[in-house]
Legacy VTK file of the C-alpha trace (Angstrom):
# vtk DataFile Version 3.0
C-alpha trace
ASCII
DATASET POLYDATA
POINTS 123 float
3.248 20.374 -13.263
4.091 16.751 -12.606
2.150 15.117 -9.633
3.937 13.065 -7.061
3.368 9.396 -8.017
2.496 7.274 -5.052
2.054 3.442 -5.003
-0.034 2.047 -2.173
0.615 -1.623 -1.542
-1.925 -3.746 0.462
-3.626 -6.997 0.613
-6.664 -7.728 -1.265
-9.372 -7.225 1.269
-11.376 -10.335 0.256
-8.630 -12.387 1.084
-7.961 -11.308 4.549
-9.213 -13.098 7.839
-10.730 -10.326 9.824
-11.687 -12.597 12.820
-9.194 -10.895 15.010
-10.287 -7.367 13.949
-14.110 -7.568 14.504
-14.435 -3.787 13.823
-13.090 -4.404 10.415
-14.088 -6.104 7.140
-13.235 -6.180 3.374
-15.991 -3.502 2.431
-14.636 -1.259 5.111
-11.005 -1.660 3.979
-11.805 -1.186 0.293
-13.954 1.919 1.047
-11.044 3.322 3.174
-8.508 2.666 0.342
-10.839 4.251 -2.237
-11.462 7.379 -0.001
-7.698 7.837 0.639
-7.094 7.536 -3.043
-9.482 10.299 -3.673
-8.022 12.325 -0.935
-4.654 11.914 -2.391
-5.904 12.990 -5.675
-7.509 16.016 -4.173
-4.181 16.992 -2.539
-2.454 16.881 -5.929
-1.026 13.304 -5.726
-1.363 10.638 -8.234
-1.997 7.491 -6.314
-2.191 3.848 -7.713
-3.352 0.871 -5.634
-1.638 -2.392 -5.759
-3.595 -5.104 -3.980
-1.841 -8.436 -3.596
-2.597 -12.030 -2.575
-1.310 -13.444 0.652
2.094 -14.119 -0.591
2.013 -16.603 -3.426
2.509 -13.989 -6.175
2.644 -10.578 -4.229
6.361 -10.013 -4.769
6.081 -10.421 -8.582
2.887 -8.326 -8.671
4.495 -5.558 -6.748
7.757 -5.652 -8.909
5.648 -5.414 -11.984
3.615 -2.462 -10.682
6.823 -0.725 -9.695
8.261 -1.189 -13.338
5.327 0.552 -14.887
6.555 4.001 -13.908
8.708 5.889 -11.315
7.070 6.268 -8.141
8.117 9.062 -5.679
6.591 7.400 -2.619
5.420 3.866 -1.693
3.056 3.166 0.939
2.998 -0.518 2.576
-0.386 -0.927 4.398
-0.917 -1.888 8.015
-2.514 -5.109 6.930
0.864 -6.394 5.594
2.847 -4.753 8.210
0.970 -5.319 11.513
-0.359 -8.810 11.208
2.067 -11.387 12.623
0.960 -13.871 9.772
2.292 -11.545 7.080
5.657 -10.505 8.649
7.715 -12.361 5.967
5.576 -11.118 3.291
6.264 -7.728 4.704
9.924 -8.213 4.758
9.956 -9.610 1.053
7.924 -6.551 -0.083
10.324 -4.114 1.592
13.125 -5.846 -0.421
11.159 -5.550 -3.662
10.489 -1.939 -3.251
14.162 -1.277 -2.219
15.473 -3.148 -5.225
12.747 -1.894 -7.763
12.253 1.718 -6.638
15.463 2.679 -4.800
14.754 6.411 -5.064
11.190 6.163 -3.638
10.278 7.175 -0.149
8.684 4.437 1.857
5.865 5.153 4.252
3.429 3.302 6.335
-0.237 3.954 7.230
-1.907 2.727 10.361
-5.276 2.024 8.855
-7.009 2.296 5.469
-8.019 5.853 6.219
-4.740 7.582 7.090
-2.780 6.992 3.773
-2.762 10.641 2.750
-1.083 11.613 6.103
1.549 8.938 5.748
2.284 10.195 2.173
2.304 13.748 3.375
5.028 13.068 6.006
7.462 11.788 3.410
6.769 13.501 0.219
LINES 1 124
123 0 1 2 3 4 5 6 7 8 9 10 11 12 13 14 15 16 17 18 19 20 21 22 23 24 25 26 27 28 29 30 31 32 33 34 35 36 37 38 39 40 41 42 43 44 45 46 47 48 49 50 51 52 53 54 55 56 57 58 59 60 61 62 63 64 65 66 67 68 69 70 71 72 73 74 75 76 77 78 79 80 81 82 83 84 85 86 87 88 89 90 91 92 93 94 95 96 97 98 99 100 101 102 103 104 105 106 107 108 109 110 111 112 113 114 115 116 117 118 119 120 121 122
């Protein structure tokens, strides 16, 4: 049986300024991402992480990752989507996903620990 292929796109946590989010830090984000990747695996999905820089090479990194195999579902993380400083990056990545994986469902998490729920809504 073929597993549903999921790509989770997010910012490399060590590059993010968490001063506006005092309850978060790079270690918590990474732990949440890894826990959700394990949760997705337990649910029968094959999840790959694609962590990017703050925009310099992010589009190219995501396009390369999407070219590696066909993904059924692409998650764009809340760090890219909800922080105003990354609005243009979010817009750019939506277009990369649209162009590179036109058949993939796109979903959004609200924090590093609810990615599985986002995937389940759309897969």
